[in-house]
Residue, then its C-alpha position, 0 to 999 in steps of 0.5 A: x475520500x476515494x481511492x483512485x486506481x491509478x495510484x495503485x498502478x503506481x504505488x504497484x510500480x514503486x514497489x516493484x521498483x524497490x524491491x518490496x513484494x507486498x502489491x496494492x489491491x482495489x478493494x471497494x472505492x473507498x479502501x485498498x488492500x495491502x496483499x502480502x507476498x508468500x509465506x518464504x517473503x514475507x518478512x518485517x522488513x518487506x511490511x514495513x517497506x510496503x507501508x513506508x511506501x503507501x505513505x510516503x506517496x501519499x505524503x506527497x499528495x498531501x493526503x493522510x492514510x489510515x490502515x487497519x489494525x492488521x495493516x492489511x487495509x487502508x483509507x485515505x482522508 
């Protein structure tokens, strides 16, 4: 399933509103990249918050998210 660039914009806004310093970028038409903040801000809580926001966002759209083993990339199905 293709990644909609508008969804990435909305996700980044939601991450920012929740104080989560990760952001999502477009890798290619089927893959998005979850970019962590600098090392000083990279905590397990921040990472889990980012994963939660992404999963919840797409769940509301009826789309399943599959993350890579390192949680830095995801695809939709």
